Residue frames as a rotation matrix with the C-alpha (Angstrom) as fourth column:
ARG 1
-0.939 -0.237 0.248 105.71
0.179 0.278 0.944 101.14
-0.293 0.931 -0.218 128.31
LEU 2
-0.593 0.726 -0.348 102.84
-0.800 -0.581 0.151 102.30
-0.092 0.368 0.925 126.13
LYS 3
-0.414 0.421 -0.807 101.69
-0.288 0.780 0.555 98.77
0.864 0.462 -0.202 125.31
ASP 4
-0.696 0.108 -0.710 101.31
0.643 0.533 -0.550 97.95
0.319 -0.839 -0.440 129.02
PHE 5
-0.869 0.375 -0.321 99.52
-0.127 -0.799 -0.588 101.23
-0.477 -0.470 0.742 129.69
LEU 6
-0.529 0.681 -0.506 97.04
-0.822 -0.262 0.506 100.64
0.212 0.683 0.699 126.87
LYS 7
-0.729 0.257 -0.635 96.12
0.228 0.965 0.129 97.19
0.646 -0.050 -0.762 128.21
ASN 8
-0.799 0.399 -0.450 94.17
0.438 -0.128 -0.890 99.06
-0.412 -0.908 -0.073 130.91
HIS 9
-0.504 0.622 -0.599 91.91
-0.679 -0.714 -0.169 100.67
-0.533 0.322 0.783 128.29
GLN 10
-0.349 0.470 0.811 89.04
0.316 0.874 -0.370 98.55
-0.882 0.127 -0.454 127.07
GLU 11
0.436 0.535 -0.723 88.18
-0.440 -0.574 -0.690 100.88
-0.785 0.620 -0.015 124.17
TYR 12
0.779 -0.185 0.599 88.77
0.607 0.463 -0.646 99.92
-0.158 0.867 0.473 120.56
LYS 13
0.307 -0.774 -0.553 92.33
0.053 -0.566 0.822 101.10
-0.950 -0.282 -0.133 119.89
LEU 14
0.897 -0.119 0.426 93.51
0.422 -0.059 -0.905 102.67
0.133 0.991 -0.003 116.62
GLY 15
0.310 -0.878 -0.365 97.27
0.379 -0.238 0.894 103.15
-0.872 -0.415 0.259 116.50
VAL 16
0.990 -0.105 0.091 98.86
0.032 -0.469 -0.883 105.59
0.135 0.877 -0.461 114.06
VAL 17
0.623 -0.768 0.149 102.50
0.171 0.320 0.932 104.51
-0.763 -0.555 0.331 113.80
ASP 18
0.824 -0.532 -0.195 105.71
-0.327 -0.166 -0.931 105.44
0.463 0.830 -0.310 112.02
ALA 19
0.751 -0.644 -0.146 109.33
0.576 0.530 0.622 104.45
-0.323 -0.551 0.769 112.62
ALA 20
0.569 -0.663 -0.487 112.58
-0.550 -0.747 0.374 106.37
-0.611 0.055 -0.790 112.65
GLY 21
0.920 -0.161 -0.356 114.61
-0.266 0.410 -0.873 105.41
0.287 0.898 0.335 109.59
ASP 22
0.028 -0.997 0.074 117.87
-0.767 -0.069 -0.638 105.27
0.641 -0.038 -0.767 111.50
ARG 23
0.223 0.101 0.970 116.77
-0.771 0.627 0.112 102.18
-0.597 -0.773 0.217 113.43
THR 24
-0.835 -0.533 0.135 117.78
-0.370 0.725 0.581 98.71
-0.407 0.435 -0.803 112.31
ASP 25
-0.489 0.658 -0.572 115.52
-0.540 0.287 0.791 96.71
0.685 0.696 0.215 110.01
GLU 26
-0.528 0.235 -0.816 114.91
0.527 0.844 -0.099 94.28
0.665 -0.483 -0.570 112.86
ASP 27
-0.858 0.195 -0.476 113.89
0.337 -0.485 -0.807 97.10
-0.388 -0.852 0.351 115.25
ILE 28
-0.667 0.634 -0.391 111.40
-0.734 -0.647 0.205 98.51
-0.123 0.424 0.897 112.74
ILE 29
-0.401 0.506 -0.763 109.93
-0.216 0.758 0.616 95.07
0.890 0.412 -0.195 112.03
GLN 30
-0.682 0.091 -0.725 109.66
0.675 0.458 -0.578 94.50
0.280 -0.884 -0.374 115.79
LEU 31
-0.875 0.395 -0.280 107.82
-0.210 -0.831 -0.516 97.81
-0.437 -0.393 0.809 116.17
GLY 32
-0.451 0.724 -0.522 105.30
-0.748 0.012 0.663 96.58
0.487 0.690 0.536 113.59
LYS 33
-0.427 0.239 -0.872 104.83
0.325 0.941 0.099 93.37
0.844 -0.241 -0.479 115.59
ILE 34
-0.848 0.075 -0.524 104.32
0.500 -0.209 -0.840 95.32
-0.173 -0.975 0.140 118.81
ALA 35
-0.751 0.615 -0.242 101.77
-0.646 -0.760 0.071 97.56
-0.140 0.209 0.968 117.09
ALA 36
-0.339 0.625 -0.703 99.86
-0.413 0.573 0.708 94.47
0.845 0.530 0.064 115.95
GLU 37
-0.477 0.097 -0.874 99.82
0.665 0.689 -0.287 93.16
0.574 -0.718 -0.393 119.53
THR 38
-0.876 -0.001 -0.482 98.70
0.373 -0.633 -0.678 96.52
-0.304 -0.774 0.555 120.93
TYR 39
-0.635 0.594 -0.494 96.04
-0.617 -0.775 -0.139 97.92
-0.466 0.217 0.858 118.60
ASP 40
0.031 0.765 0.643 92.78
0.229 0.621 -0.750 96.69
-0.973 0.170 -0.156 117.10
GLU 41
0.826 0.159 0.540 93.44
0.563 -0.179 -0.807 98.71
-0.032 0.971 -0.238 113.95
ILE 42
0.036 -0.915 -0.402 96.66
0.527 -0.324 0.786 100.30
-0.849 -0.240 0.471 112.65
TYR 43
0.993 0.039 0.110 97.53
0.113 -0.552 -0.826 103.16
0.028 0.833 -0.552 110.33
LEU 44
0.173 -0.985 -0.007 101.18
0.763 0.130 0.633 102.94
-0.623 -0.116 0.774 109.28
TYR 45
0.986 0.156 0.059 102.76
0.158 -0.754 -0.637 106.01
-0.055 0.638 -0.768 107.75
GLU 46
0.145 -0.950 0.277 106.02
0.883 -0.001 -0.469 107.24
0.446 0.313 0.839 106.31
GLY 47
0.390 -0.047 -0.920 107.51
0.704 -0.629 0.330 109.91
-0.594 -0.776 -0.212 108.56
PHE 48
0.973 -0.006 -0.229 108.79
-0.114 -0.880 -0.462 113.32
-0.199 0.475 -0.857 107.46
ASP 49
0.241 -0.968 -0.066 112.45
-0.959 -0.248 0.138 112.48
-0.150 0.030 -0.988 107.99
LEU 50
0.839 0.125 -0.529 113.57
-0.329 0.892 -0.311 109.30
0.433 0.435 0.790 106.24
ARG 51
0.559 -0.687 0.464 116.93
-0.666 -0.038 0.745 109.39
-0.494 -0.726 -0.478 108.06
GLY 52
-0.426 -0.889 -0.168 118.89
-0.769 0.258 0.585 107.84
-0.477 0.378 -0.794 105.22
ARG 53
-0.462 0.327 0.825 116.29
0.335 0.925 -0.179 105.35
-0.822 0.193 -0.536 104.03
LYS 54
-0.964 0.220 0.152 114.53
0.106 -0.210 0.972 105.28
0.246 0.953 0.179 100.69
GLU 55
-0.476 0.866 0.152 110.92
-0.878 -0.460 -0.130 106.46
-0.043 -0.195 0.980 100.54
GLY 56
0.452 0.794 -0.406 108.60
-0.751 0.585 0.306 103.63
0.480 0.167 0.861 101.53
GLU 57
-0.269 -0.664 -0.698 111.32
-0.155 0.745 -0.649 101.53
0.951 -0.066 -0.303 103.14
SER 58
-0.934 -0.110 0.341 110.50
-0.342 -0.013 -0.940 102.18
0.108 -0.994 -0.026 106.81
VAL 59
-0.099 0.977 0.189 106.76
-0.935 -0.026 -0.354 101.82
-0.341 -0.212 0.916 106.36
GLY 60
0.302 0.133 -0.944 107.40
-0.650 0.753 -0.102 98.62
0.697 0.645 0.314 104.37
LEU 61
-0.670 -0.612 -0.420 109.34
-0.058 0.607 -0.792 97.16
0.740 -0.507 -0.443 107.28
LEU 62
-0.715 0.523 0.464 106.59
-0.636 -0.209 -0.743 98.15
-0.292 -0.826 0.482 109.71
LYS 63
0.272 0.860 -0.431 104.07
-0.961 0.270 -0.069 96.43
0.057 0.432 0.900 107.44
LYS 64
-0.124 -0.420 -0.899 106.26
-0.357 0.864 -0.355 93.31
0.926 0.277 -0.257 107.32
GLY 65
-0.960 -0.261 0.097 106.17
-0.163 0.245 -0.956 93.18
0.226 -0.934 -0.278 111.12
VAL 66
-0.330 0.920 0.210 102.40
-0.846 -0.190 -0.498 93.65
-0.419 -0.342 0.841 111.28
ILE 67
0.333 0.478 -0.813 101.75
-0.850 0.526 -0.039 90.99
0.409 0.704 0.581 108.64
SER 68
-0.504 -0.652 -0.567 104.09
-0.348 0.754 -0.558 88.49
0.791 -0.084 -0.606 110.34
THR 69
-0.877 0.212 0.430 101.72
-0.406 0.148 -0.902 88.37
-0.255 -0.966 -0.044 113.33
GLY 70
-0.723 0.667 0.180 98.73
0.684 0.654 0.324 87.34
0.099 0.357 -0.929 111.24
PHE 71
-0.542 0.507 -0.671 97.06
0.061 -0.772 -0.632 90.73
-0.838 -0.383 0.388 111.77
ALA 72
0.205 0.744 0.636 94.03
0.758 0.290 -0.584 91.01
-0.619 0.602 -0.504 109.46
ASP 73
-0.632 -0.492 0.598 94.75
0.774 -0.425 0.469 92.88
0.023 0.760 0.649 106.21
GLU 74
0.031 0.748 0.663 91.53
0.572 -0.557 0.602 94.87
0.820 0.360 -0.445 106.46
LYS 75
0.794 0.259 -0.550 92.55
0.608 -0.310 0.731 96.16
0.019 -0.915 -0.403 109.90
PHE 76
0.044 -0.777 -0.628 95.59
0.435 -0.551 0.712 98.14
-0.899 -0.305 0.313 108.77
SER 77
0.914 0.202 0.352 96.27
0.406 -0.443 -0.799 100.84
-0.006 0.873 -0.487 106.21
VAL 78
-0.106 -0.989 -0.099 99.48
0.884 -0.139 0.447 102.34
-0.456 -0.041 0.889 104.84
PHE 79
0.935 0.352 -0.048 99.92
0.311 -0.876 -0.369 106.06
-0.172 0.330 -0.928 104.17
GLN 80
0.069 -0.931 0.358 102.86
0.919 -0.080 -0.386 107.77
0.388 0.356 0.850 102.51
ASN 81
-0.301 -0.079 0.950 101.81
-0.006 -0.996 -0.085 111.14
0.954 -0.031 0.300 103.93
PRO 82
-0.864 -0.100 -0.493 101.80
0.465 0.216 -0.859 111.60
0.193 -0.971 -0.140 107.74
GLU 83
-0.827 0.559 -0.057 99.08
-0.481 -0.757 -0.443 114.25
-0.291 -0.339 0.895 107.75
LYS 84
-0.204 0.765 -0.611 96.73
-0.726 0.300 0.619 112.03
0.657 0.570 0.494 105.74
ALA 85
-0.429 -0.010 -0.903 97.25
0.381 0.905 -0.191 109.23
0.819 -0.426 -0.384 108.27
TRP 86
-0.952 0.027 -0.305 96.58
0.279 -0.336 -0.900 111.55
-0.126 -0.941 0.313 111.21
ILE 87
-0.637 0.749 -0.182 93.48
-0.761 -0.649 -0.009 113.15
-0.125 0.132 0.983 109.66
ASN 88
-0.186 0.575 -0.797 92.03
-0.445 0.674 0.590 109.81
0.876 0.464 0.131 108.55
ALA 89
-0.626 -0.076 -0.776 92.52
0.572 0.632 -0.523 108.50
0.531 -0.771 -0.352 112.08
LEU 90
-0.948 0.265 -0.177 90.91
-0.057 -0.689 -0.723 111.58
-0.314 -0.675 0.668 113.61
LYS 91
-0.445 0.819 -0.362 87.91
-0.817 -0.206 0.539 111.11
0.367 0.536 0.760 111.32
GLN 92
-0.259 0.303 -0.917 87.46
0.120 0.952 0.281 107.68
0.958 -0.037 -0.283 112.93
GLY 93
-0.976 -0.216 0.032 87.17
0.008 -0.183 -0.983 109.26
0.218 -0.959 0.180 116.36
LYS 94
0.021 0.990 0.137 83.96
-0.414 -0.116 0.903 108.46
0.910 -0.076 0.407 118.18
ASN 95
0.233 0.152 0.961 82.80
-0.972 0.032 0.231 107.40
0.004 -0.988 0.155 121.60
GLY 96
0.794 0.067 0.604 84.43
-0.252 0.941 0.227 104.14
-0.553 -0.333 0.764 122.61
LYS 97
0.755 -0.594 0.276 87.42
0.575 0.399 -0.714 104.44
0.314 0.698 0.643 120.29
LEU 98
0.635 -0.653 -0.412 90.88
0.057 -0.493 0.868 105.41
-0.770 -0.575 -0.276 121.51
ILE 99
0.878 -0.389 0.279 93.18
0.279 -0.057 -0.959 106.92
0.389 0.919 0.058 118.89
VAL 100
0.570 -0.785 -0.241 96.90
0.217 -0.139 0.966 106.89
-0.792 -0.603 0.091 119.65
ILE 101
0.942 -0.296 0.160 99.13
0.069 -0.294 -0.953 108.89
0.329 0.909 -0.257 117.31
LEU 102
0.452 -0.878 -0.157 102.86
0.549 0.135 0.825 108.26
-0.703 -0.459 0.543 117.55
SER 103
0.849 -0.135 0.512 104.91
0.378 -0.523 -0.764 111.00
0.371 0.842 -0.392 115.96
GLY 104
-0.047 -0.943 -0.330 108.43
0.991 -0.085 0.103 112.33
-0.125 -0.322 0.938 116.04
ARG 105
-0.803 -0.135 0.580 107.07
0.313 -0.924 0.219 115.75
0.507 0.358 0.784 115.05
SER 106
-0.414 0.684 -0.600 104.80
0.888 0.156 -0.433 116.59
-0.203 -0.712 -0.672 117.97
GLU 107
-0.581 0.193 -0.791 104.41
-0.027 -0.975 -0.218 120.29
-0.814 -0.105 0.572 117.09
LYS 108
-0.823 0.256 -0.507 103.24
-0.549 -0.129 0.826 119.48
0.146 0.958 0.247 113.55
THR 109
-0.703 0.572 -0.422 100.97
0.498 0.820 0.283 116.69
0.508 -0.012 -0.861 114.79
LEU 110
-0.444 0.528 -0.724 99.35
0.704 -0.294 -0.646 118.97
-0.554 -0.797 -0.242 117.37
GLU 111
-0.727 0.156 -0.669 98.84
-0.411 -0.879 0.242 121.65
-0.550 0.451 0.703 114.73
VAL 112
-0.794 0.437 -0.422 96.97
-0.235 0.420 0.877 119.15
0.560 0.796 -0.231 112.52
ILE 113
-0.548 0.597 -0.586 94.90
0.803 0.571 -0.170 117.92
0.233 -0.563 -0.793 115.48
LYS 114
-0.527 0.326 -0.785 93.98
0.373 -0.741 -0.558 121.44
-0.763 -0.587 0.269 116.60
ASN 115
-0.772 0.237 -0.590 92.98
-0.600 -0.578 0.553 122.41
-0.210 0.781 0.589 113.05
PHE 116
-0.769 0.489 -0.412 90.84
0.140 0.757 0.638 119.28
0.624 0.433 -0.650 112.83
ILE 117
-0.446 0.598 -0.666 88.94
0.892 0.236 -0.385 119.98
-0.073 -0.766 -0.639 116.04
THR 118
-0.564 0.393 0.726 86.36
0.112 -0.835 0.539 122.56
0.818 0.385 0.427 115.03
PRO 119
-0.732 0.334 0.593 84.05
-0.678 -0.431 -0.595 124.11
0.057 -0.838 0.542 117.64
GLU 120
0.316 0.918 -0.239 81.32
-0.888 0.375 0.267 121.64
0.335 0.128 0.933 116.59
LYS 121
0.344 -0.262 -0.902 83.62
-0.011 0.959 -0.283 118.67
0.939 0.107 0.327 117.25
GLN 122
-0.494 -0.670 0.554 84.96
-0.542 -0.260 -0.799 119.86
0.680 -0.695 -0.235 120.60
GLY 123
0.020 0.582 0.813 82.13
-0.985 0.150 -0.082 118.26
-0.170 -0.799 0.577 122.56
MET 124
0.888 0.370 -0.275 82.53
-0.436 0.866 -0.243 114.95
0.148 0.336 0.930 120.72
LEU 125
0.429 -0.819 -0.381 86.29
0.253 0.513 -0.820 114.48
0.867 0.255 0.428 121.07
LYS 126
0.966 -0.259 0.001 88.47
-0.057 -0.211 0.976 114.23
-0.253 -0.942 -0.219 124.12
LEU 127
0.556 -0.831 0.020 92.08
-0.050 -0.058 -0.997 115.27
0.830 0.553 -0.074 123.56
GLU 128
0.930 -0.364 0.048 94.73
-0.016 0.091 0.996 114.04
-0.367 -0.927 0.079 125.98
ILE 129
0.620 -0.783 -0.045 98.37
-0.247 -0.140 -0.959 114.92
0.745 0.606 -0.280 125.49
């Protein structure tokens, strides 16, 4: 499990999280709770494929789960656009900060990451896939 794996990392952890719309409300809320227990800061975003849900519904359920844990309001942000969430997270990248991006569209996510990492930034960022 990712949560257990990340316990071994002492870095500040920024999680970038979405949820598949075809999961139950309870599962999406639970994912928000798990994110709150796993990361120091969270970027929630609406995925590309709503899978039958209304726009904003999945990210709203994630937020409900995060809030239910008492997670500090200033430590999480909500994005309607996945790429904005990913890029804003990447901009936070610096030594001592671990950024974990969860995405159902790995090819698109990698494209955004690769476009973000300019030659000047290559020495500052470590990319692990």
